[in-house]
C-alpha distance (Angstrom), angle and dihedral (degrees) to the residues before:
residue distance angle dihedral
M1 . . .
S2 3.84 . .
M3 3.73 118.0 .
T4 3.76 130.5 -175.2
P5 3.80 117.3 -127.1
R6 3.72 89.3 -104.8
D7 3.82 91.0 51.8
E8 3.82 88.8 51.4
E9 3.76 91.7 50.4
L10 3.79 93.4 50.1
V11 3.85 91.2 49.1
A12 3.79 91.5 47.3
R13 3.77 93.1 48.9
T14 3.82 91.7 47.7
L15 3.79 91.2 52.3
L16 3.78 92.6 44.8
A17 3.80 90.6 52.4
D18 3.78 91.8 52.8
P19 3.82 115.4 30.5
A20 3.80 92.5 -174.8
L21 3.79 86.8 70.2
V22 3.75 90.4 65.1
N23 3.80 91.0 64.3
R24 3.81 90.1 47.2
Y25 3.83 92.9 49.8
W26 3.78 88.6 49.0
K27 3.79 91.8 52.5
E28 3.78 90.6 46.4
Q29 3.82 89.9 48.3
R30 3.79 94.4 -124.6
W31 3.77 91.9 162.4
A32 3.81 97.5 162.0
E33 3.81 92.1 57.3
L34 3.80 92.6 46.0
A35 3.79 90.4 49.8
A36 3.76 88.3 52.5
L37 3.75 90.0 52.5
V38 3.75 93.8 51.1
R39 3.86 92.8 46.5
Y40 3.83 90.3 50.2
A41 3.78 93.5 47.0
R42 3.82 92.7 47.8
R43 3.83 92.2 49.9
D44 3.78 89.0 51.3
V45 3.75 126.6 -154.2
P46 3.76 115.8 -45.3
A47 3.80 110.6 -103.1
A48 3.79 90.7 -135.8
L49 3.74 88.9 67.1
A50 3.79 89.5 67.7
Q51 3.74 87.7 67.0
T52 3.76 100.3 38.9
D53 3.89 99.4 38.8
P54 3.84 111.4 7.7
A55 3.85 93.6 175.0
L56 3.80 93.0 53.9
Y57 3.76 89.8 44.5
R58 3.75 92.7 55.3
Q59 3.74 92.3 44.0
L60 3.80 93.2 52.4
R61 3.84 92.3 43.7
N62 3.85 89.8 53.0
Q63 3.90 91.0 47.2
I64 3.80 91.6 49.8
T65 3.76 92.5 48.2
R66 3.82 90.0 48.6
F67 3.88 90.1 49.5
F68 3.83 89.8 54.2
L69 3.82 93.5 43.5
L70 3.86 89.5 52.5
G71 3.76 89.1 56.3
G72 3.84 102.7 -89.3
D73 3.82 90.5 140.9
V74 3.83 89.9 74.4
F75 3.79 91.7 69.3
S76 3.80 116.4 101.6
V77 3.79 114.0 -147.0
E78 3.75 90.4 -158.2
A79 3.80 94.0 52.0
L80 3.86 91.2 47.3
E81 3.78 90.9 49.3
R82 3.81 92.1 50.3
K83 3.86 90.2 50.2
A84 3.78 89.6 48.3
G85 3.81 91.9 48.0
L86 3.78 94.7 -120.0
């Protein structure tokens, strides 16, 4: 499954907004989307967003922090990409 950078961002933001979806995607073996989430979370929110949209910046920072606090750091991008065939 090939996604554009914008597609990856939208998937990641959707999963960050609803952590229960991460479990569903895992059960459904949607590895490419999970890999996109992990890549997005590890890149972190662009600092420029703090100037252009401070509310969105804070929201995304809080969601990424929650993702890692809920165990998101155990995901391996490389393993997810292998499973997805990327």
